[in-house]
Every structure is written in structure tokens, then in C-alpha cells.
PDB file with SEQRES, HELIX, SHEET and CRYST1 records, atoms N, CA, C and O in Angstrom:
SEQRES   1 A   82  MET SER THR LYS LEU THR VAL THR LEU ASP ASP SER LEU          
SEQRES   2 A   82  ALA ARG ARG ALA LYS ALA TYR ALA ARG LYS LYS ARG THR          
SEQRES   3 A   82  THR VAL SER LYS VAL LEU ALA GLU TYR LEU ALA SER LEU          
SEQRES   4 A   82  ASP TYR ALA GLU THR ALA LYS PHE ASP LYS SER GLU LEU          
SEQRES   5 A   82  PRO PRO ILE THR ARG SER LEU VAL GLY ILE ALA LYS GLY          
SEQRES   6 A   82  ALA ASP VAL THR GLU ASP ASP TYR ILE ALA TYR LEU GLU          
SEQRES   7 A   82  LYS LYS TYR ARG                                              
HELIX    1 AA1 ASP A   11  LYS A   23  1                                  13    
HELIX    2 AA2 VAL A   28  THR A   44  1                                  17    
HELIX    3 AA3 LYS A   49  GLU A   51  5                                   3    
HELIX    4 AA4 PRO A   54  LEU A   59  1                                   6    
HELIX    5 AA5 GLU A   70  LYS A   80  1                                  11    
CRYST1    1.000    1.000    1.000  90.00  90.00  90.00 P 1           1          
ATOM      1  N   MET A   1      -5.320 -11.570  23.017  1.00  0.00           N  
ATOM      2  CA  MET A   1      -6.557 -10.873  23.290  1.00  0.00           C  
ATOM      3  C   MET A   1      -7.080 -10.269  21.990  1.00  0.00           C  
ATOM      4  O   MET A   1      -6.306  -9.692  21.227  1.00  0.00           O  
ATOM      5  N   SER A   2      -8.340 -10.389  21.736  1.00  0.00           N  
ATOM      6  CA  SER A   2      -8.975  -9.836  20.540  1.00  0.00           C  
ATOM      7  C   SER A   2      -9.997  -8.792  20.940  1.00  0.00           C  
ATOM      8  O   SER A   2     -10.617  -8.879  21.999  1.00  0.00           O  
ATOM      9  N   THR A   3     -10.162  -7.802  20.073  1.00  0.00           N  
ATOM     10  CA  THR A   3     -11.162  -6.772  20.278  1.00  0.00           C  
ATOM     11  C   THR A   3     -12.063  -6.746  19.071  1.00  0.00           C  
ATOM     12  O   THR A   3     -11.581  -6.716  17.938  1.00  0.00           O  
ATOM     13  N   LYS A   4     -13.359  -6.756  19.288  1.00  0.00           N  
ATOM     14  CA  LYS A   4     -14.311  -6.683  18.195  1.00  0.00           C  
ATOM     15  C   LYS A   4     -14.355  -5.257  17.679  1.00  0.00           C  
ATOM     16  O   LYS A   4     -14.401  -4.304  18.457  1.00  0.00           O  
ATOM     17  N   LEU A   5     -14.341  -5.120  16.363  1.00  0.00           N  
ATOM     18  CA  LEU A   5     -14.326  -3.812  15.727  1.00  0.00           C  
ATOM     19  C   LEU A   5     -15.354  -3.819  14.606  1.00  0.00           C  
ATOM     20  O   LEU A   5     -15.395  -4.756  13.809  1.00  0.00           O  
ATOM     21  N   THR A   6     -16.168  -2.803  14.538  1.00  0.00           N  
ATOM     22  CA  THR A   6     -17.158  -2.694  13.474  1.00  0.00           C  
ATOM     23  C   THR A   6     -16.588  -1.801  12.380  1.00  0.00           C  
ATOM     24  O   THR A   6     -16.120  -0.694  12.646  1.00  0.00           O  
ATOM     25  N   VAL A   7     -16.635  -2.295  11.151  1.00  0.00           N  
ATOM     26  CA  VAL A   7     -16.137  -1.547  10.003  1.00  0.00           C  
ATOM     27  C   VAL A   7     -17.286  -1.376   9.017  1.00  0.00           C  
ATOM     28  O   VAL A   7     -17.996  -2.336   8.720  1.00  0.00           O  
ATOM     29  N   THR A   8     -17.470  -0.178   8.518  1.00  0.00           N  
ATOM     30  CA  THR A   8     -18.519   0.095   7.548  1.00  0.00           C  
ATOM     31  C   THR A   8     -17.877   0.233   6.172  1.00  0.00           C  
ATOM     32  O   THR A   8     -16.958   1.025   5.968  1.00  0.00           O  
ATOM     33  N   LEU A   9     -18.397  -0.573   5.223  1.00  0.00           N  
ATOM     34  CA  LEU A   9     -17.868  -0.555   3.861  1.00  0.00           C  
ATOM     35  C   LEU A   9     -19.005  -0.362   2.875  1.00  0.00           C  
ATOM     36  O   LEU A   9     -20.151  -0.710   3.157  1.00  0.00           O  
ATOM     37  N   ASP A  10     -18.684   0.189   1.732  1.00  0.00           N  
ATOM     38  CA  ASP A  10     -19.615   0.261   0.620  1.00  0.00           C  
ATOM     39  C   ASP A  10     -20.043  -1.170   0.277  1.00  0.00           C  
ATOM     40  O   ASP A  10     -19.237  -2.093   0.386  1.00  0.00           O  
ATOM     41  N   ASP A  11     -21.293  -1.363  -0.132  1.00  0.00           N  
ATOM     42  CA  ASP A  11     -21.811  -2.702  -0.437  1.00  0.00           C  
ATOM     43  C   ASP A  11     -20.929  -3.459  -1.424  1.00  0.00           C  
ATOM     44  O   ASP A  11     -20.635  -4.639  -1.229  1.00  0.00           O  
ATOM     45  N   SER A  12     -20.516  -2.781  -2.471  1.00  0.00           N  
ATOM     46  CA  SER A  12     -19.692  -3.417  -3.498  1.00  0.00           C  
ATOM     47  C   SER A  12     -18.348  -3.868  -2.918  1.00  0.00           C  
ATOM     48  O   SER A  12     -17.880  -4.972  -3.196  1.00  0.00           O  
ATOM     49  N   LEU A  13     -17.747  -3.012  -2.125  1.00  0.00           N  
ATOM     50  CA  LEU A  13     -16.468  -3.357  -1.515  1.00  0.00           C  
ATOM     51  C   LEU A  13     -16.620  -4.501  -0.522  1.00  0.00           C  
ATOM     52  O   LEU A  13     -15.750  -5.367  -0.437  1.00  0.00           O  
ATOM     53  N   ALA A  14     -17.700  -4.511   0.219  1.00  0.00           N  
ATOM     54  CA  ALA A  14     -17.949  -5.596   1.175  1.00  0.00           C  
ATOM     55  C   ALA A  14     -18.092  -6.926   0.446  1.00  0.00           C  
ATOM     56  O   ALA A  14     -17.557  -7.941   0.893  1.00  0.00           O  
ATOM     57  N   ARG A  15     -18.817  -6.926  -0.683  1.00  0.00           N  
ATOM     58  CA  ARG A  15     -18.958  -8.164  -1.465  1.00  0.00           C  
ATOM     59  C   ARG A  15     -17.610  -8.637  -1.984  1.00  0.00           C  
ATOM     60  O   ARG A  15     -17.307  -9.830  -1.946  1.00  0.00           O  
ATOM     61  N   ARG A  16     -16.794  -7.694  -2.474  1.00  0.00           N  
ATOM     62  CA  ARG A  16     -15.464  -8.060  -2.985  1.00  0.00           C  
ATOM     63  C   ARG A  16     -14.578  -8.584  -1.868  1.00  0.00           C  
ATOM     64  O   ARG A  16     -13.826  -9.538  -2.069  1.00  0.00           O  
ATOM     65  N   ALA A  17     -14.658  -7.978  -0.703  1.00  0.00           N  
ATOM     66  CA  ALA A  17     -13.856  -8.428   0.438  1.00  0.00           C  
ATOM     67  C   ALA A  17     -14.248  -9.838   0.852  1.00  0.00           C  
ATOM     68  O   ALA A  17     -13.389 -10.671   1.142  1.00  0.00           O  
ATOM     69  N   LYS A  18     -15.547 -10.099   0.877  1.00  0.00           N  
ATOM     70  CA  LYS A  18     -16.025 -11.438   1.247  1.00  0.00           C  
ATOM     71  C   LYS A  18     -15.608 -12.472   0.204  1.00  0.00           C  
ATOM     72  O   LYS A  18     -15.204 -13.580   0.554  1.00  0.00           O  
ATOM     73  N   ALA A  19     -15.704 -12.116  -1.063  1.00  0.00           N  
ATOM     74  CA  ALA A  19     -15.299 -13.037  -2.128  1.00  0.00           C  
ATOM     75  C   ALA A  19     -13.801 -13.326  -2.051  1.00  0.00           C  
ATOM     76  O   ALA A  19     -13.370 -14.467  -2.217  1.00  0.00           O  
ATOM     77  N   TYR A  20     -13.017 -12.286  -1.799  1.00  0.00           N  
ATOM     78  CA  TYR A  20     -11.568 -12.457  -1.667  1.00  0.00           C  
ATOM     79  C   TYR A  20     -11.241 -13.383  -0.491  1.00  0.00           C  
ATOM     80  O   TYR A  20     -10.434 -14.302  -0.623  1.00  0.00           O  
ATOM     81  N   ALA A  21     -11.863 -13.137   0.637  1.00  0.00           N  
ATOM     82  CA  ALA A  21     -11.620 -13.961   1.822  1.00  0.00           C  
ATOM     83  C   ALA A  21     -12.025 -15.411   1.561  1.00  0.00           C  
ATOM     84  O   ALA A  21     -11.311 -16.336   1.947  1.00  0.00           O  
ATOM     85  N   ARG A  22     -13.156 -15.608   0.913  1.00  0.00           N  
ATOM     86  CA  ARG A  22     -13.629 -16.958   0.594  1.00  0.00           C  
ATOM     87  C   ARG A  22     -12.623 -17.660  -0.319  1.00  0.00           C  
ATOM     88  O   ARG A  22     -12.306 -18.832  -0.116  1.00  0.00           O  
ATOM     89  N   LYS A  23     -12.126 -16.938  -1.324  1.00  0.00           N  
ATOM     90  CA  LYS A  23     -11.148 -17.493  -2.266  1.00  0.00           C  
ATOM     91  C   LYS A  23      -9.865 -17.905  -1.541  1.00  0.00           C  
ATOM     92  O   LYS A  23      -9.246 -18.914  -1.880  1.00  0.00           O  
ATOM     93  N   LYS A  24      -9.477 -17.120  -0.548  1.00  0.00           N  
ATOM     94  CA  LYS A  24      -8.250 -17.395   0.221  1.00  0.00           C  
ATOM     95  C   LYS A  24      -8.506 -18.330   1.411  1.00  0.00           C  
ATOM     96  O   LYS A  24      -7.591 -18.660   2.166  1.00  0.00           O  
ATOM     97  N   ARG A  25      -9.779 -18.751   1.560  1.00  0.00           N  
ATOM     98  CA  ARG A  25     -10.185 -19.642   2.653  1.00  0.00           C  
ATOM     99  C   ARG A  25      -9.834 -19.063   4.028  1.00  0.00           C  
ATOM    100  O   ARG A  25      -9.233 -19.717   4.881  1.00  0.00           O  
ATOM    101  N   THR A  26     -10.235 -17.825   4.191  1.00  0.00           N  
ATOM    102  CA  THR A  26     -10.017 -17.126   5.455  1.00  0.00           C  
ATOM    103  C   THR A  26     -11.232 -16.241   5.717  1.00  0.00           C  
ATOM    104  O   THR A  26     -12.263 -16.378   5.059  1.00  0.00           O  
ATOM    105  N   THR A  27     -11.103 -15.345   6.671  1.00  0.00           N  
ATOM    106  CA  THR A  27     -12.198 -14.435   6.990  1.00  0.00           C  
ATOM    107  C   THR A  27     -11.812 -13.010   6.622  1.00  0.00           C  
ATOM    108  O   THR A  27     -10.634 -12.679   6.490  1.00  0.00           O  
ATOM    109  N   VAL A  28     -12.830 -12.181   6.461  1.00  0.00           N  
ATOM    110  CA  VAL A  28     -12.568 -10.763   6.184  1.00  0.00           C  
ATOM    111  C   VAL A  28     -11.800 -10.160   7.355  1.00  0.00           C  
ATOM    112  O   VAL A  28     -10.916  -9.328   7.149  1.00  0.00           O  
ATOM    113  N   SER A  29     -12.121 -10.563   8.567  1.00  0.00           N  
ATOM    114  CA  SER A  29     -11.404 -10.056   9.746  1.00  0.00           C  
ATOM    115  C   SER A  29      -9.915 -10.355   9.665  1.00  0.00           C  
ATOM    116  O   SER A  29      -9.086  -9.498   9.970  1.00  0.00           O  
ATOM    117  N   LYS A  30      -9.579 -11.567   9.255  1.00  0.00           N  
ATOM    118  CA  LYS A  30      -8.159 -11.926   9.143  1.00  0.00           C  
ATOM    119  C   LYS A  30      -7.477 -11.172   8.006  1.00  0.00           C  
ATOM    120  O   LYS A  30      -6.324 -10.760   8.130  1.00  0.00           O  
ATOM    121  N   VAL A  31      -8.193 -10.995   6.902  1.00  0.00           N  
ATOM    122  CA  VAL A  31      -7.631 -10.231   5.784  1.00  0.00           C  
ATOM    123  C   VAL A  31      -7.323  -8.806   6.231  1.00  0.00           C  
ATOM    124  O   VAL A  31      -6.239  -8.285   5.970  1.00  0.00           O  
ATOM    125  N   LEU A  32      -8.284  -8.181   6.907  1.00  0.00           N  
ATOM    126  CA  LEU A  32      -8.074  -6.813   7.390  1.00  0.00           C  
ATOM    127  C   LEU A  32      -6.954  -6.743   8.424  1.00  0.00           C  
ATOM    128  O   LEU A  32      -6.137  -5.823   8.393  1.00  0.00           O  
ATOM    129  N   ALA A  33      -6.912  -7.706   9.334  1.00  0.00           N  
ATOM    130  CA  ALA A  33      -5.872  -7.718  10.370  1.00  0.00           C  
ATOM    131  C   ALA A  33      -4.488  -7.846   9.739  1.00  0.00           C  
ATOM    132  O   ALA A  33      -3.553  -7.153  10.139  1.00  0.00           O  
ATOM    133  N   GLU A  34      -4.359  -8.737   8.748  1.00  0.00           N  
ATOM    134  CA  GLU A  34      -3.064  -8.901   8.076  1.00  0.00           C  
ATOM    135  C   GLU A  34      -2.675  -7.641   7.314  1.00  0.00           C  
ATOM    136  O   GLU A  34      -1.509  -7.243   7.313  1.00  0.00           O  
ATOM    137  N   TYR A  35      -3.647  -7.019   6.671  1.00  0.00           N  
ATOM    138  CA  TYR A  35      -3.370  -5.783   5.944  1.00  0.00           C  
ATOM    139  C   TYR A  35      -2.901  -4.683   6.895  1.00  0.00           C  
ATOM    140  O   TYR A  35      -1.898  -4.017   6.636  1.00  0.00           O  
ATOM    141  N   LEU A  36      -3.622  -4.500   7.982  1.00  0.00           N  
ATOM    142  CA  LEU A  36      -3.247  -3.451   8.942  1.00  0.00           C  
ATOM    143  C   LEU A  36      -1.888  -3.737   9.567  1.00  0.00           C  
ATOM    144  O   LEU A  36      -1.106  -2.814   9.795  1.00  0.00           O  
ATOM    145  N   ALA A  37      -1.598  -5.002   9.845  1.00  0.00           N  
ATOM    146  CA  ALA A  37      -0.288  -5.357  10.386  1.00  0.00           C  
ATOM    147  C   ALA A  37       0.808  -5.060   9.370  1.00  0.00           C  
ATOM    148  O   ALA A  37       1.907  -4.654   9.747  1.00  0.00           O  
ATOM    149  N   SER A  38       0.519  -5.259   8.083  1.00  0.00           N  
ATOM    150  CA  SER A  38       1.529  -4.999   7.057  1.00  0.00           C  
ATOM    151  C   SER A  38       1.822  -3.505   6.935  1.00  0.00           C  
ATOM    152  O   SER A  38       2.943  -3.124   6.600  1.00  0.00           O  
ATOM    153  N   LEU A  39       0.828  -2.655   7.203  1.00  0.00           N  
ATOM    154  CA  LEU A  39       1.068  -1.211   7.168  1.00  0.00           C  
ATOM    155  C   LEU A  39       2.105  -0.820   8.202  1.00  0.00           C  
ATOM    156  O   LEU A  39       3.033  -0.066   7.909  1.00  0.00           O  
ATOM    157  N   ASP A  40       1.948  -1.330   9.398  1.00  0.00           N  
ATOM    158  CA  ASP A  40       2.902  -1.043  10.453  1.00  0.00           C  
ATOM    159  C   ASP A  40       4.275  -1.580  10.085  1.00  0.00           C  
ATOM    160  O   ASP A  40       5.282  -0.903  10.289  1.00  0.00           O  
ATOM    161  N   TYR A  41       4.323  -2.793   9.543  1.00  0.00           N  
ATOM    162  CA  TYR A  41       5.590  -3.401   9.175  1.00  0.00           C  
ATOM    163  C   TYR A  41       6.281  -2.596   8.089  1.00  0.00           C  
ATOM    164  O   TYR A  41       7.488  -2.362   8.152  1.00  0.00           O  
ATOM    165  N   ALA A  42       5.514  -2.172   7.092  1.00  0.00           N  
ATOM    166  CA  ALA A  42       6.090  -1.428   5.975  1.00  0.00           C  
ATOM    167  C   ALA A  42       6.719  -0.122   6.446  1.00  0.00           C  
ATOM    168  O   ALA A  42       7.738   0.311   5.907  1.00  0.00           O  
ATOM    169  N   GLU A  43       6.112   0.504   7.451  1.00  0.00           N  
ATOM    170  CA  GLU A  43       6.633   1.779   7.934  1.00  0.00           C  
ATOM    171  C   GLU A  43       7.869   1.605   8.820  1.00  0.00           C  
ATOM    172  O   GLU A  43       8.728   2.485   8.872  1.00  0.00           O  
ATOM    173  N   THR A  44       7.955   0.484   9.504  1.00  0.00           N  
ATOM    174  CA  THR A  44       9.045   0.312  10.455  1.00  0.00           C  
ATOM    175  C   THR A  44      10.117  -0.662   9.986  1.00  0.00           C  
ATOM    176  O   THR A  44      11.169  -0.778  10.614  1.00  0.00           O  
ATOM    177  N   ALA A  45       9.854  -1.365   8.883  1.00  0.00           N  
ATOM    178  CA  ALA A  45      10.810  -2.386   8.436  1.00  0.00           C  
ATOM    179  C   ALA A  45      12.122  -1.744   8.006  1.00  0.00           C  
ATOM    180  O   ALA A  45      12.148  -0.716   7.329  1.00  0.00           O  
ATOM    181  N   LYS A  46      13.172  -2.364   8.409  1.00  0.00           N  
ATOM    182  CA  LYS A  46      14.506  -1.959   7.954  1.00  0.00           C  
ATOM    183  C   LYS A  46      14.925  -2.986   6.914  1.00  0.00           C  
ATOM    184  O   LYS A  46      14.701  -4.182   7.099  1.00  0.00           O  
ATOM    185  N   PHE A  47      15.521  -2.539   5.838  1.00  0.00           N  
ATOM    186  CA  PHE A  47      15.975  -3.492   4.844  1.00  0.00           C  
ATOM    187  C   PHE A  47      17.407  -3.184   4.479  1.00  0.00           C  
ATOM    188  O   PHE A  47      17.886  -2.061   4.639  1.00  0.00           O  
ATOM    189  N   ASP A  48      18.070  -4.193   3.990  1.00  0.00           N  
ATOM    190  CA  ASP A  48      19.465  -4.059   3.604  1.00  0.00           C  
ATOM    191  C   ASP A  48      19.514  -3.609   2.144  1.00  0.00           C  
ATOM    192  O   ASP A  48      19.188  -4.380   1.241  1.00  0.00           O  
ATOM    193  N   LYS A  49      19.920  -2.364   1.918  1.00  0.00           N  
ATOM    194  CA  LYS A  49      19.945  -1.837   0.563  1.00  0.00           C  
ATOM    195  C   LYS A  49      20.873  -2.630  -0.347  1.00  0.00           C  
ATOM    196  O   LYS A  49      20.682  -2.647  -1.563  1.00  0.00           O  
ATOM    197  N   SER A  50      21.876  -3.287   0.229  1.00  0.00           N  
ATOM    198  CA  SER A  50      22.811  -4.039  -0.603  1.00  0.00           C  
ATOM    199  C   SER A  50      22.144  -5.235  -1.281  1.00  0.00           C  
ATOM    200  O   SER A  50      22.690  -5.788  -2.236  1.00  0.00           O  
ATOM    201  N   GLU A  51      20.962  -5.639  -0.792  1.00  0.00           N  
ATOM    202  CA  GLU A  51      20.242  -6.758  -1.399  1.00  0.00           C  
ATOM    203  C   GLU A  51      19.432  -6.325  -2.620  1.00  0.00           C  
ATOM    204  O   GLU A  51      18.930  -7.167  -3.365  1.00  0.00           O  
ATOM    205  N   LEU A  52      19.306  -5.028  -2.822  1.00  0.00           N  
ATOM    206  CA  LEU A  52      18.534  -4.513  -3.951  1.00  0.00           C  
ATOM    207  C   LEU A  52      19.366  -4.546  -5.224  1.00  0.00           C  
ATOM    208  O   LEU A  52      20.594  -4.476  -5.165  1.00  0.00           O  
ATOM    209  N   PRO A  53      18.706  -4.651  -6.381  1.00  0.00           N  
ATOM    210  CA  PRO A  53      19.443  -4.536  -7.647  1.00  0.00           C  
ATOM    211  C   PRO A  53      20.081  -3.158  -7.727  1.00  0.00           C  
ATOM    212  O   PRO A  53      19.545  -2.203  -7.166  1.00  0.00           O  
ATOM    213  N   PRO A  54      21.213  -3.031  -8.411  1.00  0.00           N  
ATOM    214  CA  PRO A  54      21.942  -1.751  -8.458  1.00  0.00           C  
ATOM    215  C   PRO A  54      21.098  -0.561  -8.885  1.00  0.00           C  
ATOM    216  O   PRO A  54      21.203   0.508  -8.282  1.00  0.00           O  
ATOM    217  N   ILE A  55      20.262  -0.715  -9.909  1.00  0.00           N  
ATOM    218  CA  ILE A  55      19.460   0.420 -10.368  1.00  0.00           C  
ATOM    219  C   ILE A  55      18.467   0.856  -9.298  1.00  0.00           C  
ATOM    220  O   ILE A  55      18.252   2.051  -9.094  1.00  0.00           O  
ATOM    221  N   THR A  56      17.863  -0.111  -8.618  1.00  0.00           N  
ATOM    222  CA  THR A  56      16.915   0.203  -7.551  1.00  0.00           C  
ATOM    223  C   THR A  56      17.646   0.857  -6.386  1.00  0.00           C  
ATOM    224  O   THR A  56      17.169   1.844  -5.825  1.00  0.00           O  
ATOM    225  N   ARG A  57      18.793   0.314  -6.025  1.00  0.00           N  
ATOM    226  CA  ARG A  57      19.582   0.850  -4.917  1.00  0.00           C  
ATOM    227  C   ARG A  57      19.951   2.308  -5.182  1.00  0.00           C  
ATOM    228  O   ARG A  57      19.975   3.122  -4.259  1.00  0.00           O  
ATOM    229  N   SER A  58      20.240   2.641  -6.449  1.00  0.00           N  
ATOM    230  CA  SER A  58      20.619   4.016  -6.778  1.00  0.00           C  
ATOM    231  C   SER A  58      19.454   4.991  -6.637  1.00  0.00           C  
ATOM    232  O   SER A  58      19.666   6.198  -6.526  1.00  0.00           O  
ATOM    233  N   LEU A  59      18.223   4.474  -6.642  1.00  0.00           N  
ATOM    234  CA  LEU A  59      17.043   5.335  -6.563  1.00  0.00           C  
ATOM    235  C   LEU A  59      16.507   5.518  -5.151  1.00  0.00           C  
ATOM    236  O   LEU A  59      15.669   6.389  -4.920  1.00  0.00           O  
ATOM    237  N   VAL A  60      16.975   4.710  -4.200  1.00  0.00           N  
ATOM    238  CA  VAL A  60      16.470   4.783  -2.828  1.00  0.00           C  
ATOM    239  C   VAL A  60      16.751   6.165  -2.254  1.00  0.00           C  
ATOM    240  O   VAL A  60      17.901   6.600  -2.200  1.00  0.00           O  
ATOM    241  N   GLY A  61      15.699   6.852  -1.826  1.00  0.00           N  
ATOM    242  CA  GLY A  61      15.828   8.156  -1.187  1.00  0.00           C  
ATOM    243  C   GLY A  61      15.983   9.326  -2.129  1.00  0.00           C  
ATOM    244  O   GLY A  61      16.169  10.458  -1.682  1.00  0.00           O  
ATOM    245  N   ILE A  62      15.910   9.078  -3.418  1.00  0.00           N  
ATOM    246  CA  ILE A  62      16.169  10.139  -4.392  1.00  0.00           C  
ATOM    247  C   ILE A  62      15.177  11.296  -4.287  1.00  0.00           C  
ATOM    248  O   ILE A  62      15.536  12.442  -4.557  1.00  0.00           O  
ATOM    249  N   ALA A  63      13.936  11.011  -3.898  1.00  0.00           N  
ATOM    250  CA  ALA A  63      12.917  12.055  -3.822  1.00  0.00           C  
ATOM    251  C   ALA A  63      12.676  12.533  -2.389  1.00  0.00           C  
ATOM    252  O   ALA A  63      11.749  13.304  -2.141  1.00  0.00           O  
ATOM    253  N   LYS A  64      13.497  12.086  -1.455  1.00  0.00           N  
ATOM    254  CA  LYS A  64      13.303  12.468  -0.062  1.00  0.00           C  
ATOM    255  C   LYS A  64      13.378  13.989   0.082  1.00  0.00           C  
ATOM    256  O   LYS A  64      14.340  14.622  -0.354  1.00  0.00           O  
ATOM    257  N   GLY A  65      12.366  14.547   0.688  1.00  0.00           N  
ATOM    258  CA  GLY A  65      12.337  15.989   0.912  1.00  0.00           C  
ATOM    259  C   GLY A  65      11.833  16.792  -0.280  1.00  0.00           C  
ATOM    260  O   GLY A  65      11.713  18.015  -0.195  1.00  0.00           O  
ATOM    261  N   ALA A  66      11.536  16.120  -1.390  1.00  0.00           N  
ATOM    262  CA  ALA A  66      11.037  16.831  -2.569  1.00  0.00           C  
ATOM    263  C   ALA A  66       9.617  17.335  -2.302  1.00  0.00           C  
ATOM    264  O   ALA A  66       8.799  16.652  -1.685  1.00  0.00           O  
ATOM    265  N   ASP A  67       9.355  18.528  -2.777  1.00  0.00           N  
ATOM    266  CA  ASP A  67       8.034  19.117  -2.591  1.00  0.00           C  
ATOM    267  C   ASP A  67       7.291  19.052  -3.923  1.00  0.00           C  
ATOM    268  O   ASP A  67       7.112  20.069  -4.594  1.00  0.00           O  
ATOM    269  N   VAL A  68       6.859  17.843  -4.301  1.00  0.00           N  
ATOM    270  CA  VAL A  68       6.192  17.610  -5.568  1.00  0.00           C  
ATOM    271  C   VAL A  68       4.774  17.142  -5.279  1.00  0.00           C  
ATOM    272  O   VAL A  68       4.558  16.235  -4.474  1.00  0.00           O  
ATOM    273  N   THR A  69       3.823  17.764  -5.936  1.00  0.00           N  
ATOM    274  CA  THR A  69       2.425  17.410  -5.721  1.00  0.00           C  
ATOM    275  C   THR A  69       1.905  16.609  -6.909  1.00  0.00           C  
ATOM    276  O   THR A  69       2.574  16.489  -7.935  1.00  0.00           O  
ATOM    277  N   GLU A  70       0.712  16.070  -6.754  1.00  0.00           N  
ATOM    278  CA  GLU A  70       0.075  15.350  -7.856  1.00  0.00           C  
ATOM    279  C   GLU A  70      -0.163  16.302  -9.029  1.00  0.00           C  
ATOM    280  O   GLU A  70      -0.050  15.900 -10.187  1.00  0.00           O  
ATOM    281  N   ASP A  71      -0.491  17.563  -8.732  1.00  0.00           N  
ATOM    282  CA  ASP A  71      -0.700  18.555  -9.792  1.00  0.00           C  
ATOM    283  C   ASP A  71       0.584  18.778 -10.598  1.00  0.00           C  
ATOM    284  O   ASP A  71       0.533  18.950 -11.816  1.00  0.00           O  
ATOM    285  N   ASP A  72       1.736  18.775  -9.912  1.00  0.00           N  
ATOM    286  CA  ASP A  72       3.022  18.910 -10.606  1.00  0.00           C  
ATOM    287  C   ASP A  72       3.225  17.749 -11.583  1.00  0.00           C  
ATOM    288  O   ASP A  72       3.668  17.942 -12.715  1.00  0.00           O  
ATOM    289  N   TYR A  73       2.893  16.548 -11.123  1.00  0.00           N  
ATOM    290  CA  TYR A  73       3.052  15.357 -11.953  1.00  0.00           C  
ATOM    291  C   TYR A  73       2.123  15.404 -13.159  1.00  0.00           C  
ATOM    292  O   TYR A  73       2.525  15.056 -14.270  1.00  0.00           O  
ATOM    293  N   ILE A  74       0.883  15.833 -12.945  1.00  0.00           N  
ATOM    294  CA  ILE A  74      -0.076  15.945 -14.045  1.00  0.00           C  
ATOM    295  C   ILE A  74       0.417  16.962 -15.066  1.00  0.00           C  
ATOM    296  O   ILE A  74       0.342  16.723 -16.271  1.00  0.00           O  
ATOM    297  N   ALA A  75       0.915  18.080 -14.595  1.00  0.00           N  
ATOM    298  CA  ALA A  75       1.433  19.105 -15.506  1.00  0.00           C  
ATOM    299  C   ALA A  75       2.610  18.561 -16.304  1.00  0.00           C  
ATOM    300  O   ALA A  75       2.722  18.825 -17.501  1.00  0.00           O  
ATOM    301  N   TYR A  76       3.478  17.814 -15.661  1.00  0.00           N  
ATOM    302  CA  TYR A  76       4.630  17.200 -16.342  1.00  0.00           C  
ATOM    303  C   TYR A  76       4.155  16.258 -17.446  1.00  0.00           C  
ATOM    304  O   TYR A  76       4.670  16.303 -18.563  1.00  0.00           O  
ATOM    305  N   LEU A  77       3.174  15.403 -17.141  1.00  0.00           N  
ATOM    306  CA  LEU A  77       2.670  14.452 -18.130  1.00  0.00           C  
ATOM    307  C   LEU A  77       1.979  15.153 -19.281  1.00  0.00           C  
ATOM    308  O   LEU A  77       2.130  14.750 -20.434  1.00  0.00           O  
ATOM    309  N   GLU A  78       1.216  16.208 -18.980  1.00  0.00           N  
ATOM    310  CA  GLU A  78       0.549  16.953 -20.036  1.00  0.00           C  
ATOM    311  C   GLU A  78       1.558  17.585 -20.975  1.00  0.00           C  
ATOM    312  O   GLU A  78       1.367  17.567 -22.191  1.00  0.00           O  
ATOM    313  N   LYS A  79       2.617  18.136 -20.436  1.00  0.00           N  
ATOM    314  CA  LYS A  79       3.666  18.750 -21.244  1.00  0.00           C  
ATOM    315  C   LYS A  79       4.405  17.688 -22.064  1.00  0.00           C  
ATOM    316  O   LYS A  79       4.711  17.903 -23.237  1.00  0.00           O  
ATOM    317  N   LYS A  80       4.684  16.563 -21.447  1.00  0.00           N  
ATOM    318  CA  LYS A  80       5.440  15.505 -22.120  1.00  0.00           C  
ATOM    319  C   LYS A  80       4.671  14.892 -23.284  1.00  0.00           C  
ATOM    320  O   LYS A  80       5.252  14.612 -24.333  1.00  0.00           O  
ATOM    321  N   TYR A  81       3.372  14.684 -23.107  1.00  0.00           N  
ATOM    322  CA  TYR A  81       2.598  13.961 -24.102  1.00  0.00           C  
ATOM    323  C   TYR A  81       1.717  14.836 -24.991  1.00  0.00           C  
ATOM    324  O   TYR A  81       0.795  14.328 -25.629  1.00  0.00           O  
ATOM    325  N   ARG A  82       1.978  16.098 -25.044  1.00  0.00           N  
ATOM    326  CA  ARG A  82       1.224  16.979 -25.958  1.00  0.00           C  
ATOM    327  C   ARG A  82       1.658  16.798 -27.359  1.00  0.00           C  
ATOM    328  O   ARG A  82       1.134  17.455 -28.258  1.00  0.00           O  
TER     329      ARG A  82                                                      
END                                                                             
């Protein structure tokens, strides 16, 4: 079952979306549907950490629960590169 959905995009973004879909020989609707489906998958996907490279595996979850904002990161970069 399909449901028609109206999406409003900036003119420039709409042109880019249409060009992308044309290049991939599909429709903007299919591109959006695949993207939205991937969001759900990314949030619910379970993966086997043992398949990751060791350095990546060691970093999984390292920032969980950290209370770091974009402003904190900007301040860190400003201090580092002064």
C-alpha cells in the first residue's frame, strides 16, 4: 500500500534532488523512501562489534552519556589551533 505525501523543498534542493534521481535512474519519491527507510534501519540495526577493525571497536560507545555540546567542540578547536 502506498500513501501520497507532499513535500515542500527549496527550489535549489528540489532541482538537485531531481538531478540526483535522474542520474540514478529512479524517482525522487524512491530516493526519499530509501533514505527514510535507512534512518529507521540505522537506529535499530544491530551489528557485530567483532567485525569492526580493532581501533574502531575500541571507540564504540566511548562518548555514550557525555554531555558535550557543539559550543564545547568549537572552544576546544579554538584553543587547539590558536
